[in-house]
N, C-alpha and C positions, 0 to 999 in steps of 0.2 A: 480345374475349371478355369476357363479363360475369363478374365475380368472384362466386364462390359464398359467400365469407365477407366480411362487412363488419365491420371492426374500428374501434370508435369510442373515442377518448380522451375521458374525462369525469372528473368528480370534483374538478376544481380551479376550478369556477365556470362552465364552459361547459355549456349544456344539450344534450341529445341531440336532434338534429333529428327531428321527428315522422315525416318520410317515410322515415327510415332503418329504422324498426321495421315499417313497413307491409309486410305480406306475408311477414314472417319466420316460419319454421316452428320455429326454435329460437333462444332468446336465452340467452347464457351471460355470467355476470359475477359480481362480488362481491355479497354480499347488499345492501350499501348502494347499489350502482349499480342493481341490479334494483328495489329499493324506490323509487328516485327516478324511475322511468319507467313509462309505461303500455304494457304489451306487448299484442299482439293476443290476443284471448280463446282462440284455437285454438293459440297458440304454446306449445311446451314451454319451461320455464324450468329452467336448471341453475345452482345456486349453486357458484361455483368454490371448490374445496378442493384435493384431489389433482388434478393436471393430467391424468393419463392417462385416467380415466373420461370427463372432459369432451371430450377429443380423440376418444375412441372414439365418443361420441354425435354429435360434429360429422361424423365420417366416415360414419356411418350415414345422416345427413340428406343429406349431399352425394351419396351413392350413389343416393338417391331423386330427386335434382335439386332439393332444397329449398334455400331461402335461409337462411343462418345469420348472426346478429348476435352479435358478441362485444363486451361493454362492458369497458373497461379504464381504469386510472388514468392521467390525464395524457397523455403521449406513449407509446403502446404499443410504439413502435419503440425506445425508450430503456430498456434493461434490462427490457423488457416482453414480452408474450405473442406479439408478432409473430415473434420468432425461432422459438419452438416451432411456431407455425402454419405458417411458411414451410418449416421443415424437414420437417414431416409432410405438408403438402398442396401445397407449391410456392408461391413468391411470386406467380406469375401469377394465382392464384386469390384473392388478397387485395385488397380495396379498403380501404386504411388511411386513416382520417380522424383525424389526431392532434389532441390537445388540448395545452394548455400543461403541461409536465412539472412535477412537484412541486418539482424542483430550481430551475427557472426562477422558479416562483411564490414559493418561499421567499426567494430572493435579491431578488426584486422587492419583497417586503414590507419588506426591510431597506434598500432603495434602493442595493444594491450590484451592481456588474457581476460576472459569473461566468465570463467567458471565460478567466480564470486559475485557475479552481477545478479541483481533482481530484475526480472523482466515483467513488465506490466502492460496490458493492452488497454488503451483508452479509446479504441475504435468502437464506436457505438455504445460506450460505457460511460459511467460517471467519472469525470476527470479527477475528482477529489481523491480517489484511491491511489491514482498515480502520483498526485501531488504529495500525499502523505508518505508514500513509499520513498519519494525523492527527498523529503525532509529527514527521514529516519535513517536512510542507508547511503553509504558513500559511492555506490556504483549502481545505477539504475538505467535500464533501457526501456523507453516508452514507445510503444507502437501507436502511432497517432491516427487521427481521423478527423472528419469535418467538425469544426467547433472544439477540437481537442488537439491542437497543434502546438508548435513551438511558442507562438505568441501567447496563447492562453496559458500554457504551462509556465512560461516566464513571468507572466503577470501574477501568478499565484505563489511563486516561490520567493523566499527571502534571498538577499545577497549571501555569498559564501559558497555557492555552487557554480559550476561552469556547465553550460549546455553545449553539447556538440550536436549540431543539426546536420544530418546526412540526407542528401537529396539526390534522386535519380541514380542510385547506386547501380553500377554496372554499365551505365551509359558513358562511353568514352568521350562524348562531346559535352554532356550536360551535368555529369556528376560533380557534386560539391559537398565538401565536409568542412564545416565552419565551427570554430569555438566562439561562443558569445556569452555575455553575462545574462542573467535573467531579464534585466532592464533592457538590454539591447534586443533580446529575443522578442520581448513584448512590444517593441516599437516597430516591428517589421511585418510586412505582408509576405508570407513564405510561399504562397501559391499552393499548388496541388501535388508537387513532385517530391515532397518530403517522404523519405523511407522510414526513418526512425530517429528519435532524439535520445541521446545519452545524457544523463545528469550525473556529474562527477564532483566529488570532493577531491580536488587535485592532490591534497596532502596524503590522501589514503587510496589513490587509484590503483596502486600496486599493493593489494592486500596480502595477508599471509597465505601460505599453501593450504589448500582446502582438500578435504576428503569427500564432503557432500557439496554438490553444486547448488547454486542459486541462493535461496534464503538461508541465512545462518541458522543452524540448529538452535532450538530453544535452549536457554542456559540450563545446565545440570541442576542448579539450585536457584530458588528465589525465596522471597521473604528472608533476606540476608540479615545476619546479626547487626545490631546497631554499630558495632565496631567497624563494620565495612564502610561506614560513612563518617565524614567529618561533621560534627554537630556541636551546638552550643548548649551547655547546661542540661544535657539529656533531653533537649527539645527536639525530639524525633519520634516519628510514628513507630511504635514497638513492633517487632517482627510478627508477633501473634496477630496484631491488628492488621498489619500490612498483608499477611497471608490471606485473610478473609476479604480484605478490600480488593486485592488483585483478582481473587476469584469472582467477585461481583462486577468489577470493571471489565474483565475479559479483554485486555488489550491485545491487539493482533496487528499484523501487517496490513497497512491501508487505513488504519484508524488514526484519529487525532484525539489525544487525551489532554485535558487540562488538569493540572495539580494546583489548586488555589489555596493560598496560605501555605506555600510549599515548605517553609522552614529550611531543612537541610536538603530537601529534594529527594528523599529516599524513595517515595512512591513514584515520583517522576522518573527517576533513574531505572527503577524496576520495570515500569511500563515500557521504557525505551529498550531495555534488555530483552523484552518479550516481543519487540518488533514494531511497536507503535511510534508515530510521531508525537512529540510531547511538548507542551508549553507549560512552564512553571511560573506562577505569579506569586511574587513575594514583596511585601512592603519594606522590609529592612534591607538597606544597601549591602551590609555585610552578609546577609542571608543569600542575596543574589550571587555574590562572589562564591559563597560556599556551594551553592547549587552547581555553578559552572565547574568548580573544582571536582565535585563528586561525579559529575557526568564525565569529565575528562578522565578521571581515575578508573572509571568502568568502561571507557571506550565507546560511549554512546553520545548521540546528539540530543540535547535538551535546550530548547529556546527559553531562556530565563527573561522574564519581564519584571522590571522594577516598578511597582505600583500597588495601590490598595484596591481590592475588590469592594464593590462591584464596578467602580468606574474604570479600572484597568482592563476590564473584559471587553469593552466596547469595540475596540479595533481588531479583535481576534476572530479568526475563522471559527465557524460553529464546530463544536467538538462532537465526537461520538459518545464519549464518556467523560465524567468529571469526578475528581476526588477533591473534597473540601476538608482541609485539616486545620483550618483556623477561621477566625472571623469575629469572635467576641460578640459584642452587642449587635454588630452588623450582620450576624449569621443569617437570620431569616431573609434579609434583603439579598444576601449573596446566594443563598440556596434558591430563592425565587428567580434571580437573574440567570443562574446556571441551568435551572430546570426549563426556562423558556428556550434556551439555546441547544441543550443536549439532545442528540438524536436517539440515544439509547438508554443511558444509565447515569444516575448521580449517586455517589456514595459520600456520606458525611460522617466524620469521626468527631465525637464530642466527649469531653471529660465532665462537663457540667450537665447533670440530668435535667436541670431546669430548662435548658434550651431545646430539649427533644421535641416537645409538643409543637413549638413554632416551626422547627425545621420540617417536621412531619406534615404540618399543615401547608407549608410552602410547596412540598412535593406533590401532595394529593391535589392541591389547588391548581397545579399545572397539568393535571391529568395522569400523573404517574401512579402506578400501584406501589405500595410502600410496605416495607418490612424492616426488621431490625433485631439486634441482639445486644445484650450487655456482656462484654468480654471481661472475664476475671481470670487471671492466670497466676500461677505460682511457679517460680523457677527454682531449680536445684541450686543451693548455695552451700559452700563448705563451712564447716565449723571446726574449731580446734579439736584435736584428738582424732583426726581422720574420720569424721562423721559429717553428715549432710542434713541440712534443714530445707524447708520450703520457704522462699522469700516471695511475698505477694507483690505483684506489680499494681499500679493504679488501675482501677476499672475504667473502661472506655465503652461508651455506647456507640455502636456502628449502625447507622441507618442507611438504607438504600432504596432507591426508587427506580422502577423500570417503565419506560414508555411502552404501553401495551402493543402498539403496532410493531415496534422493534422486536418484542418477544415473539410475536407470531411469525416474523420473517426469518428467524433463526440467525445463523452465523455464516451462511454461505457467501462467498465473495462473487 
């Protein structure tokens, strides 16, 4: 069956074959794509802006049996118009002729492989997902859009990353590929020609050989043994508690997680291993250094903040989820402060049962649904004579609160 819609990827250097446009009754595309081709004199031209009117025009032409050509940037099946066309008209009516994507072109200009890159679209989407991916991963490509360009991305990112802004890719006269710091990116007006922004940790821009492209596979194990982390005097969230805490936090790519009263940072590191961007807040200076060392040992990025909650939370971006592992007498105030800011979940670990009612009240008072469990575990321990006993660990009460709206929205990105 002859496809009614021919979708051509262009804009990164590949010309549109002349035979594609011959006989087309309607040609749809961005203004620069339409200006770059010669359309048949009788053909209707529609400059892409809002998608719905263009799709309606395509449908009218198809109903008449006319041929339609859609010009798109790069590979139109990669965060492109192919999805909308297939959903509206059916994939069987599409003849897709992909070009080289802006992501592939930008990495090619740098001479870098990109099978280990995370690709995030901020076009018409919440920029925070892209920002958190850039915080958590050493190589990220961000497809930009109005209000979500290099300046906005740079303003949201800490120092330590380099932004590569690729503009007008494929245009021999106007193409630019520039390396800038986040501060430099935030200070400029980049115009409308930006194709893609790469966010790189230059020390790790050549990652290890990969088997699976894109996002790193989830770690084979989590809730690691305490011996996997440097800690002081057994001041660490035990792995049984950590396992349930991670299940309730649900850290994932695009999330920002706070670990408040982080201690050794074991929860922070595990959340980062699962793909989230993480901020660990710790009042002890030696604890901050320990968190950084544990993050480095596990090959993840954790932003360690030296300070006491709740005051130290004031300058941080709002989190998706929060783990609170310390707090003492300040615990109710810390829980309340975190609950006001958390978009999805707050999890609190307490050894003192007396603090449970106040922590629960702080969560429910912020509109969270609340549940909890007392965790008591006994581990196998050797005895002389090649026999084994059960050694009890200290009981810990784990309390968690979920924001009802977040629960109904699910986990879709």
